[in-house]
N, C-alpha and C positions, 0 to 999 in steps of 0.2 A: 511580427515585424514592422519595425516604423516604416512611416511613408518614405523617409530618406532611403532606408536600406533598399526598398522595393525600387526607387527610382534608379539606383546605381547597381541594381542585380546586373548580372552577367549577361544576360541575353538581350536587356535594352542597351547595355553599354556595347555589345559586339554590333547589334543593328545600328547604333548610332543615329537612331531616329527620334528619341527623347532627350531633349537637352536636360543636363543635370543640374538643378538649382543650386547655386551657392547658398547654403544655409549653414546656420551656426553648428549644426549637428556633423558637417564634415570638417570642421577646424580641428578637432584632436587629430584626426588621421592626416590632415594636410600638416600639422605642426610636426608630427612624428616623422614623416618622410622628408620634410625640410630639414630635421634636425639630422637624420641619417645622412642626408646629402651633404650637410655642412661638415659633418665629420668625415666623409668620404674625401671632401675637397681638402680639409685639413690634413688627413693622413698622407696626402700626396706630398706634401712637403718634408717628408721623412725620407732619409737616404735609402735608396733602392725601391721605393716606391712611386717614383715620379713618372717610371716607365707605364704605370697601369692607369688606365682612364679613370676618372672618378665614378663612372657607370658601373664598371667591375667591381670596385672597392664598397661601393653602396648596396650593391645585391648581396656581396659576402657579409656585410656588417648586419644588413636587414635580415638574412637568413640566421645569423648568429642570435640576435635579439629574440627572433620569433621562436627559436628551438631552446634557447636557454630559458627565457622568462615568459614568451607568449605575447603575441599582440593583443592589447585590450580590444575587447568587444566594440567599446564605444569609439575607437579609432577606425573601425574597418570601413564606415563610410567615405571618410576622406582617403584611406587607402586606396579603395577601389575607384575614387574620382581621379587619383594620381596616377593608376596604373592604366586607366582607359582614357581620360579625357585629355589629361596633361600630356600624355604621351603622343597622342593624335596632334595637338597643336604643336609640339616640339618638332615632328616630323614635317609640318608644314613649313615651320622657320628655318629647317635645314635648307630649303630651297634657295634660300638669300646667299648660301655659301657656294653656288655653283652657277655658271654663265655657259651660254651656249659657245662662247669664245674659247673658253677653257676646253671644251671638248675638243673643238676645231684644231687647238694647238696640239693634241695628241695624234692628230692625223688619221687619214683613212685606215691606215695599216694598223696603227695602235688601236684604234677603236674596235676594229675586226677581231684583233686578238683578244681584247677585254671580252667582248660580246661572245665570242666562240668558246672562251675559256668559261665564262658564266654558264652558257647554256650546256656545254659538256660536262660541268661538275654538277650542276643540277640535276640533269638527267643520269649520270653516274650514280649519284648519292641515293636518288629515289629508287633506282634498278636494284642497287646493294641493300638497300634497307628493306625493301620487299623479300630480299633473298634470306636475310637475317632475320626475318620475322618481326622487325620493329614496326610500332603502330605509324599509320599514314601521317597523323598530325605531326608527331616528333621527328619522324623522317624529313618532312618538307621544313620544319624548322631549321633542323641541321644543315639542309641542303642550301635554304636561303642564308643563313649566316656565315657558311662556308664559301658560297659563290660570289655574295654581294657584298656586305658590309657588317660581319659580325653581329654584336647585340642588338644594334639598332634594326639591323634586317629581321633578327628572330622575332623581335617584339611587334615590328611592324607587319611582318608576315601572319602572325597570330591573330591579327584582327579579322582575317579571313578563315584561317584555318581552325581557330576556336579549341585549340589544345588546353590540356589542364596546365595549371599554373606551374606544378612541378615539371612538366615537359618543358614548358618555356625555361625555366631555370636550368634544367639538364643540358639543353641546346646553348644557352648562353655559356654555361660551364665548359662545354666542349669547344667552341669557338674561341673562349678566352684562353685556354688551356694551349691548345694547338697555334693560335696566332700568336701567343707569347714566345713559344719555341721558335717559330719562324722569325720574329723580332730579333732573337739572339743569333740565330744560325746563319740566316741570309747575309749579314754582313762579312762574314768568313769567306764567302763563295765567288765573289766576282772574278778575282783573279784565277782561281781555280777552274771556273766554267768559261774563262776568256770573255767575259760580259763588260763593254765599256759603260759609261755613266748612263747613255741614253737606253741602253738595253737592260741593265740593271734597275733602273728607275721604272721602266715599262714592266718587267718581270715581278717585281716587289708590288707594285700598283695593282697588278692585274691577279695577285695571288695571295697576299697576305691579307687577313681578315679583317682588323679594325684600322680606321684612318690613323689613330695614335700609334699604332703598331707600325704602319708603312713610314709614318714620318720618323720614327726612332730609328728604323732600319736603313733607311735611304741616307739620311743626312750624314750617318757615320763613313758613308763613302763619297762625300764631297756636297757642295752645294748644288751643282748641276744634277747629280742623282737624286738628291732629295726634292728639289724643285719639280722635277719632271715625274718621278714618283708619286709625288702628293697629287699632281695634275691628273696623272694617269687613274689614281685611287678615286679621286672625285668624279671623273667621268664613269668609274663603275658604279659609285653610288647612285648616279643619276638614273641607272638601269632599275634601280629598286621600284620606281612607279610603275613602269609597264609589268614587271615580275609581278607584283602584288595585284595588278588588275588582272592578269592572266589566271592566278590562282583564284582570285575571287569568282571570274567566270566559270572556270572548272569547277568550283564548288556548288554554284548555283546549279550548274548542269546536272551534278551528282544528286543534288537535293530535288531537282524535278524528277530524276529517273528513280530515285528510291523513295520520295514523299518524305524527307527528312524535314520535319516543320522547322526547328531552330535554325539549321542552315539555310533554308529556303527564305527565312525571315529577314537574313542578312543583306545588306545593300550589294548588288553586283558591282557597282563601282564606288569604293569607298571614298567619301568627300575628302579625307586627309591627303590622300593621292592626288586629286585634282588641285587642291591647294598647293601641294608641294610643287606641281607642274607650273601652276600660275606664278608661283614666286621666283622659279627659275627663269621663265619668261620675263616677269619684270626687272629681274636683276641682270637680264641681258640686253634689254632696251634703255634701261634708266641707270644713270650712274648716280649710286646712294652715296652719302657721305660716309667716309670710312668709320668715322666714330659711330654712327648709327649702326652700320653693319656689324661692327665689333660688339657692341651692346646686345644685338639680337643674336648673335652667334652665341654669346655668353648666356643668354636667356635660355635659348635651344638646350644648350649643354647642361644647364641646372634643370631644367624640366625633365630631359631624359634621365638625368640622375636621379630625380625624385621618383620617376616611374620604375627605374630599376631597384630603388630602394623599397618601393611598394611591392614589387615582385619578391623581393626576398622576404618581406614581412608576411607574404602569403605561402610561402614555400615549406613544407614539411620535409625535413632530410629524411625521415623514415621513409616517405613516398619516394624520395630520389633513389634511395637505396635500393627499393623494391623494383626498379626498372632494371637493374642488372648492368652487365658489362656490354651487352649488344649494343646499344647507342654509343657507347663510348669507342668502341671498335669502329664502328660506322663514321663517326667524327674523325679519327685518326685516318681511316682509309680516305676519307673526302679530303683531308688536309694532304696527303701523299699525291693524290690524283692532282688536284689543282696545281701544286707545284710542279710537278713533272710535266702536265699537259701545257700549262703556260710556257714553260721554260723551252720546251720543244717548239712552240709556234713563235718564241722571241728569237730562239736560235735560227729558225728557218726565214724570217722576215726581216731581220736586221744584219 
């Protein structure tokens, strides 16, 4: 194996301790993930596909390419670089989409609803996953994706969970499918459930998986619902950082107890989470030019799309099929729980 391949190998990338050099050997893989990401953005212009985020389309395209033609061996170093390093950089940049003022706008009650929903959903999903016999890593990915922010939470959580790439793809598929179902069903329910714009926005923001899905679902019921739902969802995204830190500390404690060398080698405090928190703080204290923030948001989306493209290019559908239906059942149960639990809290507090 070449020096480059060793440098970007899975354990080193997970540990985040050895910087990956930008070398000519990674360029084919970077070009491939960029091409898949570009195709994903282009496909969103087609009728019926605009509701799907480019990240989701990218992982589907990547999986199709890998399983129909195969990812070239010479592209793998760049694919792994996209999946590990570019992902972390993108999550750091997401911090500039959030401010403490936005969280304050949701109010103490709204934050309480979001936080309690997140915690209850995560605990419910992990408990049910154990009962169903689903592996811990996959359970934690589905729990994080459902309770926090979809695909971004899945791949961020995997930096400390260290699940197989097929498990990550499975978890992304679960949260995409059920988040998309919510995106189409939720707009039909406010009148039936007697929810005003504020209550509906809070419910959608607290329970629908992806930011894009929340935006699509809430703005169909007016500007007020859309704006409040988006802010509620962004407040929920902010909880990604403490969740990943808690999972990292739990993984480190399990490693010390069991003596698992690979897990023990991971950083108990992922650097990208600290970067995310730092940029949230910066964005809260300093008014950055709107154009600059828009460019950084676009860059973060492109990098996340490249990371998901890389995930698809690493995923073998045969291994996904071998996981069976139990993880899908878990994802569906988690989807029903977060919708029902958050709705009950919203009805009690608004």
